[in-house]
N, C-alpha and C positions, 0 to 999 in steps of 0.2 A: 202700508204693509198689510196684502191684501190677507183675510181670515186663516185662508186656507196655510198658509205660511209660517204664519202664527201658529195656529197650531200643532205642526210639524216641530219648529220649535222647539214647542213644551214636552211635545213627547221624547226628545232626544235629551233633552237634560233630564227629564225620570227616571229615564235608562241608564241614565252614566248615574244619578247617586245610587238607586238600587244595588246596580252593580258593583260598588264601592262598600256599600253596608258587607254584600256577604262576604267577599274578598275579606275586610275585617275581620269577621266571624270566625273564620277558618282557620285563618292565625292565630285566633287567639286560644280555638279548641284544640288544634294541636302542641304549639306552644305549654298547656294545661296536661296533657297524654305524658309526653318529653319530663315535662316536674315530678308526675308520679310515677312515671317510671326509673328515673336515679334516686329515689326515696326505697333504703333498704325497707324492711320490714322489721319490726321489734324482736320476732323468732332470731333474727340472726345477725341481729345488734351487736357488736363487738368491741372494746375499747383496746383500740392495740395500742401498742410499748411503743412511745416514741421514740426508744434508741433503734428501733427495724424500722421505723421510716425515714425514708430517703429523701433529704429536705435540699437547699439550693445553697447558694453562699452567704446568705443571707440571714437564714435558717437553721447555722449548723448548732450542735449540744455542745461544741466544745468551740469556746471562746479563744483560744487559741492565738489568733490576733492581738485582741484585748489586752492580753499580762504581755507584759516583762519574763519572761525565765531565762533570763542570762542571773538574776537574782535566785537563788536557794526559796521554799516555801515558809512562809512567816520571819522574813529577813529581818533581823534589826530587833528579832525576839529572842527565846531561848530555842537551845538548840534542836533540831530538826532528825528525832531518837528514827533509825535507818535499820532494820533488823534485816539478817540474812540467814538463809539458810543453802546447805551445798548436796549435792548429790552424788558420788563420785564413779561416773560412770566408768572407767578402766584408769590403771595404773603400769603403764605401758613398758617404762625400761627404765634399772637404775645402773648408774656408772660410777664404777668404783677411781679409775681411771679420771674423767674427768668431775668426781665430787655431785652429782644432778640428780636428778630425777624427772619423768618426765610424766605429768597427769590431767587425763579428760575428765572434764566436771561439768554439771550443773550449778553455775550461780545464779542465785536469786534473791531480790532484792523486795526489800517492802517498809513503803513509808505513806505519807497522807499528803496529799497538794488538793486545797482546798476551791486553787484557781480550776482545776479539772472536773472540780465535780457538773452533776447536768441532771437534769429530773425525768423521774424513772417514775411509770407506777405500778411495775413492776416487780425493782429492784436487782435487775439485771446487767448484766455488766459486758463491757463492750472489750473487747480486744484487736488486736493492730497488729500489725508489722515491725521489720524495722525502719519504715518510711517517718514516721510520727516522732521515733525517738531521739531524731537531730533536731527537735522542734520544741520538745520541753525538757523542763530542768531534769537530770538524772544524776544520783550521787558517782562522784571520780573514782571508786576503788578502784588499785591497781596489787598486784603480787609483788612485795618486799621481795627482794633478793631473788626475783627472776631472770633468767636467761633470755628465755625462746617468748615470747604466746602469740596467742591467734584467735579469732570467734572464725567459729566454722560456716563457711561460706556455700556448701553445694546442698540444694542447688538454687534457696537463696541467701543471708546470710539470717543465721540460728540465732534472734532475735524474738522475744515475743511481749510484747506488752498487753497489760489491762487493766480497765479502769472500771472504778466500781461509782454508781451513783453520788454517794459522800464522799469522794476525792480518793479514796485508798487509791493506792497502784501497787501494783503487781510486775518487774521487772528483770526478767530471763533472759540466758545467754547461755549458750553451751563452748567452752571454752579447752582448751588444747595450754595448757604451759609447764616450761620446765624450767624448772626452779635447783637453789643452788641447796645441798646437803650436807654440812658439815661432817664426817666420818673419822669416827677413832677405827686406825684399821690395824691396832698393835695386838689384836687378838686373831686378825685376819689370818684361817676363813673359820675360823671358831668362837665368831662374831654377834650381837646383838646391834645392830643401828635404829636410830629413832632421829627422822625427818618431817620436818616442821612444811609447809606452804601458809602462810604469813596475807594479809589482805588487811588493807590501808583506806583509810581518803589520800587524796594527794595534795588537795588544797586548802580544806575548810580541817579546822582541827577542832578540838573536845569541844568549845564554847558554842560551833557553828554547827556540827556532826555528831550525832551521839551513832555510834557504829556498834552493834551489839547481837548475840547470836540469838534469835526470835525464838526457839525452843530450848537453849539449852542443851545437853548433851544431845536430843532428840533432833536440833538441825541437822548433823549429820550424818547422812546413809548413806552407805555401800550399795554396791548390788553382789552377789554372795557368789555369785561366779568371776570373782575377778581371785588371779592366782600371777606369780609371777614362778620361770623356774626354779629360779636360784634360791627364791628367799621364801618363805612361811610369813607373812600376815599375821600378825599378832593383833593387834587390837587399831584402832581409830579413836581417837577423841578431841574433844576440843577447851580451846582456853582462851581469853583474851586478857588485856591485860593495855595500861599506856605507856605507850612511844616516847621520848622525848630528844627533840633537836635545838638547840641550843639558836639556829636565828629563826626558826618559827614557830616554837612551841611543843605543847602536849599532842597526841595523837593517841584514838585510842585503835588498838589493833586486835584482830582476831586469830589465829592460830587455830590450826589443821593438820593437827600429830598425826603420826601413823608408826606402829616399830614393826621392824623386821627382824627374821632370824635368819640365818645363812641355813641353807642346808650343804652338810656334810658329804654327803655318798660321793660327788660328785671329784670333791680334793682329796678324800678317799682313794677314788679309780685310779685319779689320772696324778697324784703328786704320792702321795705318802704312803701306798701301795708297789707301786717303782722302786721309790728309795728306801725301802727296807731289803726288796730283796737284792738289789747292788750291795746294800752294807752284805748283808747274808754271802752272797756270794763271792765279795770280798775274804770271806774266812777259809773258803777253801782252797785257798791256795796253803792254808798250816797244815796239812795236809798231802801235799804233796812234797815229791824231796825237792830238800834243798840243793842238791846239784843239779836239777832240772831249771833249770837259770830262764831258759827262753818261754816256759810254759807260767810260771810266778810272776815276771814281768810284765808278758801278755795280758795276764788277766787283771793284773794291780792297774794297771795305767788302763783299761776300758774300761773297767767301772769308775776310773776317779774322772772321767773324760763322761761318760753316761750321769755320771751325778752331776758335771758340769751345766753339760746339757736340760739337766732336770731343771738345774734353780736359773741358766738363763730366761729359758720360755715360764717359769711361773710368776718372775722379776719382769716379764714382757712385757704383760696385761695387768700390773697394779704401776698406782702412780709413783713417784717418785717421793718417798715420806724421807722425814729424817730420822726415822726411831724403827725400831727393828720389830719384826712382824711374830704373831708364834707361827708360821709354817716357814719364815725363816730360821728362826731357830733349829727347827728338826731338819732340815736339811743343809743346815749346816755344819750340826752334831753329826747328823749321818754322814757330810764330806770328811769330816773328822776323822772318823771311824775306818770307812777306805782309805785315807792317805795314813793313815796310823798300820794300818795291813800293810800298805807298798815299803813302809821305813823298818817295817818291824824284818821282811826281808831284805833288806839294804843290811839292818844287824845281823840276821842270822848268815849273807854271804859273806860279811866283814870281817864276822870271827872264823868262818870256816876256815877266810883267807890267809887270818895271822896265827890259828894252830893249822895250817899244812906248812906254812914257814916257819913255826916253830919244832915243828917232827922233821923240817927240812936242815934247820939246822941244828938239830940235835943228831942225825945222821952224819951228817959233816964234823962232828966234832970227836966221834967217841964209832968209827968206823969199826972198834972190836966190841967184845963184853969182858978185855981183859984188866980183870981190877975192880970188876965194879959188882959188890957184894949183894946178897939178897934181889936178884933180877931174874927174871925166867927171857926166852928168845924166844921169840918166832919167826916164820918164814913170809914174809908178803909178798905174790906175785905184782906187778906192777900194775894188773886191770883189777887186781880182787878189790873187794870192795872193803869197807871197814870192817863190817860185820864179820870179812873172812877171816880179817884180820884180826879182832878181840875173838873168835874163836879156837884160834891157835894158843889161846895166852897158857893155856896147860902143859905144853910141849917142855922138855928139858934140852940143855944147852947141846949137849950130847946128841944128841935126834935129831935138832937140828942140820948139828954140822955133818950127822952123815949121811942128813936127805939132801944139803949141800954140795956131798962130793959125787949125787948122784946126778941132778938135775943143778948144771951150771948157767943157767938160764935166768936164778933169780936171785934175789938179794936178799941179805943178813941185816933185821932191823930190830936194834936191841934195845928195849924200852923198860922201863922200872914199873913193876907194882905192885900193889900193894899185897902181906901178909895176907890179903882176906882170904878165907878158905872158897873151892872149886864149889862145895855143897852147900856154903853159904848164899854164892853167890846163884845156883841156881833155882832154889827156895824164892829169891827176889825177881826172879825172873820165870813169867812161867808161860813152860813151851818155845820153841822153836822160832812160833812167827811175831809174841810176843817182844823175846829178847830180839828178833834181828828189827822189830820198827826202835825200840829202846834206844840199840846202836847206830842206827845211820837218823835218828832225830833230834838237833840239836834244844836245849835245855829251850831257850827260849819261845819257839814254834810248840811244845806243847804245853806249857804258862797259856799261849795265847789261843789254845783253845778253848780254856778256859773263863780266860779274861773279859777277850773280846764280848762272848757273845750272853755273858754275866753280865759286865758293866751297861750293853744294849739296852738289852732288858728292862734293866732298872733305871735308868734315864727315860722309857718311852712307859714306863707305870709313874715315874715325879710328874712328867708333861702330861699325860693326859690327867692324871687327876687334879693338877691344876689351873689346863684350857680348857678344861667340859665343864 
């Protein structure tokens, strides 16, 4: 090879080697600057909470897939304690017909599950919604004697799960439940009712799960704005006891007890006052003339039908119980008073008819006064009232006979009268108006005007003293 070609080849090799070294140095410098840029300064250095750092599937803090959550915590060991507290949001309805009540509440459970523990440098908790609940173990608490219940789901399921690093768990849900309440309506509407909402584990006996109130009586909290239109809420309190089932064993049962006192004012306006007015209205017939048959009969029938309507209206909104309620006692005794006022007029009318029949028989048997000693006669016009007839009791036989000669359209009635003097009769009857009233009023009407009101007032005193 000529020397010139050999020199060119060596020059190319040297140039290529220099370029390669320069490129390698540039890459090392760039990598070092990038590493320095990414390394933070000690001034801004901070220990991040691992619970707030997003991790991949293989780096999850909760090893949910590594445990069998179909088993309760500490399976095979002592019973797991589960604390409960409740906050009552509202007491919606109380139904006497269905014997139940509806309540909305926040139900919270507290327990410890070491399988859910996780590392945390700041001891902060993690909060989840209802999706995680389906993957872990939770207490199977249900409402005893409940008819309907549901967990609110607007806009999502109202469920909250909070986990602490040491495995403590808080499980909260918002529930509306309709439960049975055995009411004693024997004093209705002057009654006081006590209802209970009962909580119990469905599957776990007291050997596996110990259900208890977390803070005693302080475990039950209520909203101060809770009110009912028909009841006054007197108090809420909690109790607990064991319940036994012959086929499964003993279970812990928690009770939410509340006492309700019924407002009476509504029933006074709708039931008691109308019934009392109807009874008083029936007494008006005692002051109506006994010969005014249409007026007294229509008044009696009206009051009886009105009382029947009141009784029917009250019973329509009440359960068909087999015992007598306090309101039934008042309404039925009021109905008896009204009905007796109708029977009173029937007795008065009957006795009046009998008396007139006897007088008619007497007139037919004794057409004249011959041979009747110690009698006085009087002239009675066929259109005259009984008072007009009695006012003629002082006339002598000769005076009436002379009048009979002058007025042939009159009839002579002979009536035996007592030897009581006219002066004594006048002293007993004061004034002409009193004389007219006493002579036109049957004795039964006179006594009824006092007996009926006095008896009804006495009944009311006994009734309100006993039931209030």
